[in-house]
C-alpha positions in Angstrom: 0.0 0.0 0.0 1.1 3.6 -0.7 2.3 5.0 2.6 1.4 8.5 1.4 -2.3 7.6 1.3 -4.3 10.8 1.5 -7.3 10.4 3.9 -10.7 11.5 2.8 -12.0 14.7 4.4 -15.2 14.7 6.4 -17.2 16.1 3.4 -15.9 13.3 1.1 -17.2 10.5 3.4 -20.8 9.2 3.6 -21.4 11.2 6.8 -20.1 14.3 5.1 -22.9 13.9 2.4 -25.4 13.6 5.2 -23.8 16.7 6.8 -24.1 18.7 3.6 -27.7 17.8 3.2 -28.4 18.6 6.9 -26.5 21.9 6.7 -28.4 22.9 3.6 -31.6 22.1 5.4 -30.6 24.3 8.3 -29.6 27.2 6.1 -32.8 27.0 4.1 -35.0 26.6 7.2 -33.1 29.4 9.0 -33.6 31.7 6.0 -37.3 30.9 5.9 -37.8 31.5 9.6 -35.8 34.8 9.4 -38.0 35.9 6.5 -41.2 35.0 8.4 -40.1 36.5 11.8 -38.2 39.5 10.5 -41.0 42.0 11.3 -41.2 40.6 14.9 -37.4 40.9 15.3 -37.5 44.5 14.1 -40.2 45.3 16.7 -38.2 43.6 19.4 -35.2 45.8 18.8 -37.4 48.7 20.0 -37.3 47.2 23.4 -33.9 47.8 25.1 -34.1 44.5 27.1 -34.8 42.4 24.0 -32.2 44.3 22.0 -29.6 43.6 24.7 -30.4 39.9 24.7 -30.2 39.7 20.9 -26.8 41.5 20.9 -25.5 39.1 23.5 -26.7 36.1 21.5 -25.1 37.6 18.4 -21.8 38.2 20.3 -21.8 34.5 21.5 -22.4 33.3 18.0 -19.5 35.5 16.6 -17.2 34.3 19.3 -18.0 30.6 18.5 -17.2 31.3 14.9 -14.0 33.2 15.5 -12.5 31.2 18.3 -10.7 28.2 16.8 -11.2 26.0 19.8 -14.9 26.6 20.0 -15.2 26.2 16.3 -13.4 22.8 16.4 -15.5 21.7 19.3 -18.7 22.6 17.5 -17.5 20.9 14.3 -16.5 17.8 16.3 -20.0 17.5 17.8 -21.6 18.1 14.4 -19.5 15.4 12.8 -20.4 13.0 15.6 -24.1 13.6 15.1 -23.9 13.2 11.3 -21.9 10.0 11.7 -24.5 8.6 14.0 -27.4 9.6 11.6 -25.6 8.1 8.6 -24.8 4.9 10.6 -28.6 4.3 10.9 -28.8 3.7 7.1 -25.3 2.9 5.8 -22.5 0.7 7.0 -19.7 3.1 8.0 -18.0 1.2 10.7 -14.5 0.5 9.3 -14.2 -2.8 11.0 -17.6 -3.9 9.6 -16.6 -2.8 6.1 -13.3 -4.6 6.3 -15.1 -7.8 7.4 -17.3 -7.6 4.4 -14.3 -7.1 2.1 -12.7 -10.3 3.6 -15.9 -12.1 2.5 -15.8 -10.5 -0.9 -12.2 -11.6 -1.4 -12.9 -15.2 -0.3 -15.8 -15.3 -2.8 -13.7 -13.7 -5.6 -10.7 -16.0 -4.9 -13.0 -19.0 -5.3 -14.2 -17.7 -8.6 -10.7 -16.7 -9.7 -9.4 -20.2 -8.9 -12.1 -21.7 -11.2 -11.2 -19.2 -13.9 -7.5 -20.2 -13.7 -8.4 -23.9 -13.9 -10.6 -23.3 -16.9 -8.0 -21.2 -18.6 -5.3 -23.7 -17.9 -7.4 -26.4 -19.5 -8.0 -24.2 -22.6 -4.3 -23.6 -22.9 -3.5 -27.3 -22.7 -6.0 -28.0 -25.5 -4.6 -25.2 -27.6 -1.0 -26.5 -27.1 -2.2 -29.9 -28.3 -3.9 -28.4 -31.4 -0.7 -26.4 -32.3 1.5 -29.5 -31.8 -0.8 -31.7 -33.9 -0.9 -29.0 -36.6 2.9 -28.9 -36.7 3.0 -32.7 -37.1 0.4 -32.6 -39.9 2.2 -29.7 -41.6 5.4 -31.8 -41.7 3.5 -34.8 -42.9 1.8 -32.8 -45.8 5.1 -31.3 -46.8 6.7 -34.8 -46.9 3.9 -36.1 -49.0 4.1 -33.0 -51.3 7.9 -33.7 -51.7 7.3 -37.3 -52.6 4.5 -36.3 -55.0 6.8 -33.9 -56.7 9.4 -36.7 -57.2 6.7 -38.9 -58.7 5.5 -36.1 -60.9 2.1 -36.1 -59.3 1.6 -32.3 -59.5 -2.1 -32.3 -58.4 -1.2 -34.2 -55.2 1.8 -31.9 -54.6 -0.4 -28.8 -54.9 -3.1 -30.2 -52.7 -0.7 -31.2 -49.9 1.3 -27.9 -50.2 -1.8 -25.8 -49.9 -3.1 -27.8 -46.9 0.3 -27.3 -45.2 0.0 -23.6 -45.9 -3.5 -23.4 -44.4 -2.3 -25.2 -41.3 0.7 -22.9 -41.0 -1.6 -19.8 -41.2 -3.9 -21.4 -38.6 -0.9 -22.0 -36.3 0.2 -18.4 -36.6 -3.3 -17.3 -35.4 -3.3 -19.9 -32.6 0.2 -18.8 -31.5 -1.1 -15.2 -31.1 -4.1 -16.5 -29.2 -1.9 -18.5 -26.9 0.2 -15.4 -26.1 -3.0 -13.5 -25.1 -4.0 -16.5 -23.0 -0.6 -16.5 -21.4 -1.0 -12.9 -20.4 -4.3 -13.7 -18.8 -2.9 -16.7 -17.0 0.2 -14.9 -15.7 -2.0 -11.9 -14.5 -4.7 -14.1 -13.0 -2.2 -16.2 -11.0 -0.3 -13.2 -9.7 -3.6 -11.4 -8.8 -4.6 -14.6 -7.0 -1.4 -14.7 -5.0 -1.5 -11.0 -4.1 -5.2 -11.2 -3.3 -4.5 -14.1 -0.9 -1.9 -11.9 0.8 -4.4 -9.0 0.9 -7.1 -11.2 2.4 -4.7 -12.5 5.1 -3.5 -9.0 5.9 -7.0 -7.6 6.3 -8.1 -10.6 8.4 -5.1 -10.0 10.7 -5.8 -6.3 10.9 -9.5 -6.9 11.7 -8.7 -9.4 14.4 -6.1 -7.2 16.1 -7.6 -3.8 15.6 -11.1 -4.9 16.6 -9.7 -5.8 20.1 -7.7 -2.5 20.2 -10.8 -0.5 19.2 -13.0 -2.2 21.8 -10.4 -1.4 24.5 -10.2 2.2 23.2 -14.0 2.6 23.3 -14.1 1.3 26.8 -11.7 4.0 28.0 -13.0 6.6 25.6 -15.5 9.2 26.4 -17.1 12.1 24.5 -15.8 14.5 27.2 -12.2 13.3 26.8 -12.4 13.7 23.0 -14.0 17.1 23.4 -11.2 18.3 25.8 -8.6 16.9 23.4 -10.2 18.9 20.5 -10.3 22.1 22.6 -6.6 21.7 23.6 -5.6 21.2 20.0 -4.6 17.5 20.5 -5.8 14.9 18.0 -8.6 12.6 19.1 -6.9 9.2 19.3 -10.2 7.3 18.4 -10.7 9.5 15.4 -7.1 9.0 14.2 -7.5 5.2 14.8 -10.7 5.1 12.8 -9.2 7.2 10.0 -6.4 4.7 9.6 -9.0 1.9 9.4 -11.0 3.9 6.8 -7.8 4.4 4.8 -7.3 0.6 4.7 -11.0 0.1 3.7 -10.6 2.6 0.9 -7.4 1.0 -0.4 -8.9 -2.5 -0.2 -12.1 -1.4 -1.9 -10.2 -0.1 -4.9 -8.2 -3.4 -5.1 -11.3 -5.6 -4.9 -12.8 -3.5 -7.6 -9.8 -4.0 -9.8 -9.8 -7.7 -9.1 -13.4 -8.0 -10.1 -12.9 -5.9 -13.2 -10.0 -8.0 -14.5 -12.1 -11.2 -13.8 -14.8 -9.7 -16.0 -12.2 -8.9 -18.7 -10.7 -12.5 -18.6 -14.2 -14.1 -18.5 -15.3 -12.1 -21.6 -12.1 -13.0 -23.5 -12.3 -16.7 -22.6 -16.0 -17.0 -23.5 -15.2 -15.5 -27.0 -12.5 -18.1 -27.8 -13.2 -20.8 -30.4 -10.2 -23.2 -30.0 -11.1 -25.4 -32.9 -11.1 -22.5 -35.4 -8.5 -20.5 -33.6 -10.6 -17.3 -33.5 -11.8 -14.9 -30.8 -14.2 -12.0 -30.8 -12.7 -8.5 -31.2 -14.5 -7.1 -28.1 -12.8 -9.5 -25.8 -9.4 -8.7 -27.3 -10.1 -5.0 -27.0 -10.9 -5.3 -23.3 -7.7 -7.1 -22.7 -5.6 -4.7 -24.7 -7.2 -1.7 -22.9 -6.3 -3.3 -19.5 -2.7 -3.8 -20.7 -2.4 -0.1 -21.5 -4.3 1.3 -18.5 -1.2 2.0 -16.4 -0.2 0.9 -12.9 -2.2 -1.8 -11.2 -3.1 -1.4 -7.5 -3.0 -5.2 -7.0 0.1 -5.9 -9.1 2.0 -2.7 -8.7 5.3 -2.7 -10.7 4.8 -6.4 -11.3 2.3 -5.7 -14.1 5.0 -4.5 -16.5 7.2 -7.5 -15.5 4.3 -9.9 -16.2 3.6 -8.4 -19.6 7.3 -8.5 -20.5 7.6 -12.2 -19.6 4.5 -13.1 -21.6 6.0 -11.5 -24.7 9.4 -13.0 -24.2 9.8 -16.4 -26.0 12.6 -17.3 -23.6 10.3 -17.1 -20.6 8.5 -20.5 -20.9 5.3 -20.7 -18.8 4.9 -23.8 -16.7 1.2 -24.5 -16.7 1.6 -27.3 -14.1 3.4 -25.1 -11.5 1.2 -24.6 -8.4 0.1 -21.1 -7.4 2.2 -19.7 -4.6 0.6 -19.2 -1.2 1.6 -16.4 1.3 3.7 -17.2 4.3 3.0 -14.8 7.1 6.3 -15.2 9.0 8.3 -14.1 6.0 6.7 -10.7 5.5 5.2 -7.7 7.2 1.6 -6.7 7.1 1.3 -4.1 4.4 -1.0 -1.9 6.6 0.9 -1.9 9.9 2.7 1.4 9.1 -0.7 3.3 9.1 -0.9 2.9 12.9 2.6 4.0 13.7 
């Protein structure tokens, strides 16, 4: 994960949208009430006592706006209320969101494993077709040579043309195999990285849920308010922000994972192995993905994978098992967010 991850502001989060709607309602309602009661307020200014009270209230309001500590305290309370209201309708608890992402990853990994198995089977069949075509090409060329020696021109032309058609077919099949190899290399690497991602999230959820529960036990609204007034960061808020950053990052990676599964599925469904053809739409989707830039799930590995797939010296072993993550050999990619 990018350690320079920029957290969303309050207004960019779900509770911020609620806050904007609520604030818009307050402004509209306040404007309407002011319009309706303006004559009454003007009459009240004629009374010294009422006028004094109004001026005091106005002074308090101005002080709350100008004083940064009071402004922060008011905004803190407002954010808390909006978060509570939003939580009644939308899942905004970062722990709950991360748990749902773990479930999504488990489901996607199962689907991806089936896709990899199906693709591996198609590639084995394609290899067999290419191999048999090469044998038949050689056989037809041999027969054409013998026919030439025997002055059987018609047979020689027939066998030569058949060998040429098979050679053209193999050129198309080789191109198809290269595209399949890109799919296979990317799918297997995404599978490996997604396994790591799932394990890292599951670990974070298990550990951070306990920490958060302990924090909530010792946490109080009064302590947070005093921290805000003194200018110190609210520890619970900072902790939740780190969890939300993780959730945002994981959400993007899960989205990329599902998008590429859709690309690969569309491409594989369009392939006709017997005739060595595939629909242009599936190929366009794959080409677009290749040129989209950096992958969140693959990082710099994307360019390495594409380079290997286009290098004839890099022979793909279809029987090699997919690597599984080993926890003791690596650090959790999200630990630094809590430092």
